[in-house]
C-alpha positions in Angstrom: 6.5 -30.0 -16.1 7.7 -27.4 -18.7 11.4 -26.6 -19.1 13.0 -24.3 -16.6 12.3 -20.6 -17.1 15.4 -19.0 -18.5 17.1 -22.4 -18.3 17.5 -21.8 -14.6 14.2 -21.6 -12.6 12.2 -24.8 -12.3 8.5 -24.2 -11.9 6.9 -25.8 -8.8 3.5 -24.2 -8.5 1.4 -21.2 -9.4 1.3 -18.4 -6.8 -1.1 -16.1 -8.7 -2.5 -15.2 -12.1 -3.8 -12.1 -13.7 -4.3 -10.2 -16.9 -0.5 -9.5 -17.1 0.6 -13.2 -16.8 1.5 -15.7 -14.1 3.6 -15.7 -10.9 5.3 -19.1 -10.1 6.9 -20.5 -7.1 10.1 -21.9 -8.6 13.4 -23.5 -7.6 16.7 -21.8 -8.6 18.7 -24.6 -10.0 22.0 -22.8 -9.3 21.5 -22.9 -5.5 18.4 -25.0 -4.9 16.6 -22.0 -3.2 12.9 -21.2 -3.8 12.1 -18.0 -5.7 9.1 -16.2 -7.2 9.1 -15.8 -11.0 6.7 -13.5 -12.8 6.2 -14.4 -16.5 4.3 -11.9 -18.7 1.9 -12.8 -21.4 3.5 -12.4 -24.9 0.5 -10.4 -26.1 1.2 -7.4 -23.7 1.8 -4.3 -25.8 3.7 -2.3 -23.1 5.6 -4.6 -20.8 4.7 -4.2 -17.1 7.5 -6.6 -16.2 10.1 -4.5 -17.9 8.7 -1.5 -16.0 8.9 -3.5 -12.7 12.5 -4.5 -13.4 13.4 -0.8 -13.9 11.8 0.2 -10.6 13.1 -2.7 -8.6 16.7 -1.9 -9.8 16.3 1.5 -8.3 15.0 0.1 -5.0 17.7 -2.6 -4.4 19.4 -2.3 -1.1 16.4 -0.6 0.6 14.6 -2.3 3.4 11.2 -3.8 2.6 11.6 -4.4 -1.1 12.1 -7.8 -2.7 15.6 -8.7 -4.0 15.9 -8.9 -7.7 17.6 -12.1 -8.7 17.4 -12.3 -12.5 15.3 -11.2 -15.5 15.2 -12.0 -19.2 13.0 -13.3 -22.1 11.4 -16.7 -22.4 9.6 -17.7 -25.6 8.9 -14.0 -26.4 7.7 -13.2 -22.8 9.5 -11.1 -20.3 10.2 -12.7 -16.9 11.6 -11.5 -13.6 12.8 -13.7 -10.7 12.6 -12.2 -7.2 13.0 -13.1 -3.6 10.2 -15.4 -2.5 8.2 -13.7 0.3 5.4 -14.7 2.7 1.6 -14.2 2.7 0.1 -10.8 1.9 -1.5 -8.5 4.5 -4.9 -9.3 2.8 -4.4 -13.0 3.4 -3.4 -12.4 7.1 -6.4 -10.2 7.5 -8.7 -12.9 6.2 -7.1 -15.5 8.3 -7.8 -13.2 11.3 -11.5 -13.0 10.5 -11.0 -9.3 9.5 -10.0 -8.5 13.0 -6.8 -6.5 13.7 -6.1 -4.7 16.9 -5.4 -1.0 16.9 -1.7 -1.6 17.7 -1.4 -4.1 14.8 -2.9 -1.5 12.4 -0.5 1.2 13.7 2.6 -0.9 13.3 1.5 -1.9 9.8 0.9 1.8 9.1 4.4 2.7 10.3 6.1 0.3 8.0 4.0 0.9 4.9 4.4 4.7 5.2 8.2 4.1 5.3 8.0 2.0 2.1 5.9 4.6 0.3 8.4 7.3 1.3 11.3 5.2 0.0 9.6 4.7 -3.3 8.7 8.4 -3.6 12.3 9.4 -2.8 13.4 7.3 -5.8 11.0 9.5 -7.9 8.3 6.8 -8.4 4.7 6.6 -7.4 3.1 3.1 -7.1 -0.4 3.8 -8.4 -1.9 0.5 -7.0 -1.5 0.6 -3.2 -3.7 -2.1 -1.6 -3.4 -4.9 1.0 -2.3 -7.5 -1.5 0.7 -5.4 -2.6 2.3 -5.9 0.8 3.8 -9.2 1.8 5.2 -10.5 5.1 8.8 -11.6 5.4 9.5 -15.3 4.6 11.4 -15.5 7.9 9.4 -16.2 11.0 11.8 -14.1 13.1 11.6 -10.9 10.9 8.9 -8.3 11.3 9.5 -6.7 7.9 6.7 -5.9 5.5 7.6 -5.8 1.8 6.1 -3.7 -0.9 5.6 -5.5 -4.3 4.2 -5.2 -7.8 5.6 -2.1 -9.5 4.2 -2.9 -13.0 2.0 0.2 -12.9 4.5 2.5 -11.2 5.5 5.8 -12.8 8.1 8.5 -12.5 6.5 11.7 -11.1 9.7 13.8 -11.5 12.7 13.9 -13.9 15.8 13.2 -11.9 18.1 15.4 -14.1 15.9 18.4 -14.5 13.9 18.1 -11.2 10.7 18.9 -13.0 7.4 17.4 -11.7 5.1 15.8 -14.2 2.3 18.1 -15.5 -1.2 18.2 -14.0 -3.5 16.6 -16.5 -7.2 15.6 -16.6 -9.2 12.9 -18.5 -6.5 10.3 -17.8 -7.3 6.6 -18.1 -8.1 4.8 -14.8 -5.0 3.0 -13.3 -5.2 1.1 -10.1 -7.8 -0.8 -8.0 -11.2 0.9 -7.6 -11.7 0.0 -3.9 -8.5 1.7 -2.9 -8.0 4.4 -5.6 -8.0 8.0 -4.7 -11.0 10.2 -5.6 -8.8 12.2 -8.0 -7.9 8.9 -9.8 -11.6 8.1 -10.2 -12.1 11.5 -11.7 -9.4 11.1 -14.3 -6.8 13.4 -12.7 -3.1 12.6 -13.2 -1.8 10.7 -10.2 1.0 12.0 -7.9 2.4 11.3 -4.5 -0.8 12.4 -2.7 -2.8 9.6 -4.4 -0.5 6.8 -3.1 -1.1 8.2 0.4 -4.9 8.4 0.0 -4.9 4.7 -1.1 -2.8 4.0 2.0 -5.3 5.6 4.3 -8.2 3.6 2.7 -6.1 0.5 3.6 -5.8 1.6 7.2 -9.6 2.2 7.4 -10.1 -1.3 6.0 -7.9 -2.9 8.6 -9.4 -0.8 11.4 -13.1 -1.3 10.6 -12.9 -4.7 9.0 -14.3 -3.4 5.7 -14.9 -0.2 3.7 -18.3 1.5 3.1 -18.2 0.7 -0.6 -17.0 -2.9 -0.4 -19.5 -5.5 -1.8 -19.2 -9.3 -1.3 -20.8 -10.0 -4.7 -18.9 -7.1 -6.4 -22.2 -5.6 -7.5 -21.1 -2.0 -6.9 -19.8 -0.2 -10.0 -16.7 1.9 -10.0 -18.9 5.0 -10.5 -20.9 4.1 -7.3 -17.6 3.6 -5.4 -16.5 7.1 -6.4 -19.8 8.5 -5.3 -19.6 6.9 -1.9 -16.1 8.1 -1.5 -17.2 11.6 -2.4 -20.1 11.4 0.0 -18.5 9.9 3.1 -16.7 12.2 5.6 -13.2 11.7 6.9 -14.6 11.4 10.5 -17.0 8.7 9.4 -14.2 6.8 7.6 -12.2 6.7 10.8 -15.0 6.7 13.4 -13.6 3.7 15.2 -10.0 5.0 15.4 -8.1 7.8 17.1 -8.5 11.4 16.0 -4.9 11.3 14.6 -6.1 9.1 11.7 -8.6 11.8 10.8 -5.8 14.4 10.9 -3.7 12.2 8.6 -6.4 11.8 6.0 -7.4 15.5 6.1 -3.8 16.5 5.6 -3.4 14.2 2.6 -6.6 15.3 1.1 -5.5 18.9 1.4 -2.3 18.4 -0.7 -1.9 20.0 -4.0 -0.8 18.0 -7.1 3.0 18.7 -6.8 3.2 18.9 -3.0 5.9 16.8 -1.3 4.2 15.0 1.6 5.3 15.8 5.1 6.2 12.2 5.9 7.7 13.3 9.3 4.3 14.8 10.3 2.4 11.7 9.3 4.9 9.4 11.0 4.8 11.5 14.1 1.0 11.1 14.3 1.4 7.3 14.1 4.0 7.2 16.8 1.8 9.4 19.0 -1.1 6.9 18.6 1.2 4.0 19.5 2.4 5.8 22.6 -1.2 6.5 23.6 -2.1 2.9 23.3 0.9 1.8 25.5 0.0 4.4 28.1 -3.6 3.2 28.3 -2.5 -0.4 28.6 -0.3 0.5 31.5 -3.2 2.2 33.2 -5.2 -1.0 32.8 -7.6 0.5 30.3 -8.8 -1.6 27.4 -7.6 0.6 24.5 -10.2 -0.5 22.1 -13.1 -1.0 24.5 -15.1 1.6 22.5 -14.3 -0.2 19.2 -17.0 -2.6 18.3 -14.6 -4.5 16.0 -12.4 -5.2 19.0 -15.4 -6.1 21.2 -16.2 -8.8 18.6 -12.5 -9.8 18.4 -12.3 -10.7 22.1 -15.2 -13.1 21.7 -14.0 -14.6 18.5 -10.4 -15.1 19.6 -11.5 -17.3 22.5 -12.7 -19.8 19.9 -10.1 -19.6 17.2 -6.4 -20.4 16.9 -4.0 -17.5 16.7 -3.8 -16.9 12.9 -0.2 -15.5 13.2 1.2 -18.5 15.1 3.5 -19.2 12.1 5.3 -15.9 12.8 5.5 -15.6 16.6 8.2 -12.8 16.4 6.0 -10.7 14.2 2.5 -11.2 15.7 2.5 -12.1 19.3 -0.5 -13.1 21.4 -0.8 -12.3 25.1 -2.2 -14.9 27.4 -4.2 -12.9 29.8 -7.9 -12.7 29.0 -8.8 -9.3 27.5 -5.2 -8.6 26.5 -5.3 -11.5 24.1 -4.9 -9.4 20.9 -2.6 -9.9 18.0 0.2 -7.4 18.2 2.8 -6.6 15.6 6.3 -6.3 17.1 8.2 -3.1 16.7 9.9 -3.1 13.3 12.9 -1.1 14.6 14.3 2.0 13.3 13.6 2.6 9.6 16.3 3.8 7.2 17.0 7.5 6.9 15.4 9.2 3.9 17.0 11.9 1.9 14.6 14.9 1.8 13.5 16.4 -1.4 13.1 20.1 -2.1 9.6 21.5 -1.6 7.3 21.8 -4.6 5.0 24.6 -5.4 1.2 24.2 -5.4 -0.3 24.1 -8.9 -4.0 23.5 -8.4 -7.1 25.6 -7.8 -10.2 23.5 -7.2 -13.6 23.8 -5.6 -13.2 23.0 -2.0 -15.1 21.6 1.0 -14.1 22.8 4.5 -13.8 20.4 7.4 -14.2 22.7 10.4 -13.8 19.8 12.9 -10.1 19.5 12.0 -8.2 21.8 14.3 -4.5 21.3 13.6 -2.2 24.1 12.5 -0.3 21.7 10.2 -3.3 20.9 8.1 -4.6 22.9 5.1 -8.4 22.5 5.5 -9.3 22.2 1.9 -10.4 19.0 0.1 -10.7 18.5 -3.6 -14.3 17.5 -4.5 -14.6 18.5 -8.1 -15.7 15.6 -10.3 -13.9 14.5 -13.4 -14.9 12.1 -16.2 -13.7 8.5 -15.8 -12.4 5.8 -18.1 -10.8 2.4 -17.6 -7.8 1.4 -19.7 -4.1 1.0 -19.2 -2.2 4.3 -19.1 0.0 3.6 -22.1 1.5 7.1 -22.2 2.5 6.8 -18.5 4.2 3.5 -19.1 6.2 5.0 -21.9 7.1 8.0 -19.7 8.4 5.6 -17.0 10.6 3.8 -19.5 12.3 7.2 -20.3 12.6 8.2 -16.6 16.1 9.0 -15.4 16.8 7.1 -12.2 19.0 8.8 -9.6 
């Protein structure tokens, strides 16, 4: 085995690898506790690990973000040692045969929205929201979901001047095509609205078991994914869920580039859906009886072991026939967020009207104008993040 990273962290196994480098499970020699250590490739021009250290430092002390233990340089490569966490939501979803109950999806939605709000309140956007970027707590008794991987994160506002980044076009593609916003596909500068659109694609994925553009053999190009996203309606994307999910997506798609999201409005819709599920259960109604995913789930779960048995306090399984659904326990009250001042709208685009959305809180315009696309690391954005003033 190679020497300890930074003379302190003894490598035990590889957790994951990518273009950026390698993530190891390691043992902290100072206290014999397991940690996660990300080591970057020395050939990287703009360090994503350095960027991640900067963002994590700003997030320390907030619920649902990994604890930063140490960082440094090893043989010309940057490394960062962090709290070792549990499996990702993607792994849990696969273990569950792509079957989550509505209540599980809503409780996941509640926590992830809180994480996104915390990140945004620190003046950063994530730019790569997807199921693998959210990990379960390592403790079986904790229901906390953690947001990870801030290598592509970027400041959207200067903390001293309070100025939002400028609207730009023809930007390099940054993120993951399956969960990227349509504006990202079209080369439009990302802002807070894009994190939230990716978040909604995640919820659709968990609710429906897949996404209309997902391909098992990865034969669909990024351009085809963008075309499908442009073509599919909000109602179709959430056809198996409550109307509130349609309202959430329509609101997010109506946002202008600099708009501050109304997190309270979105969280209120999630809480309303959760309350409705509980009411229907009390009435003896199968909440998801009209959901074909859940109809399949009831049959499958009779033959499989509870995939969340390792975390009984997080995912619980009822023992009474049709009520045998995996349910995420209430995460508890989330931390209070300091509100930001409202931002002015700065975009004028061709629009598509969704007349089926009838909610006074929603601007019924959705950006549909196509932009050119390219795929490369946003070097300028990485440099901007390095200069960002952190509050």
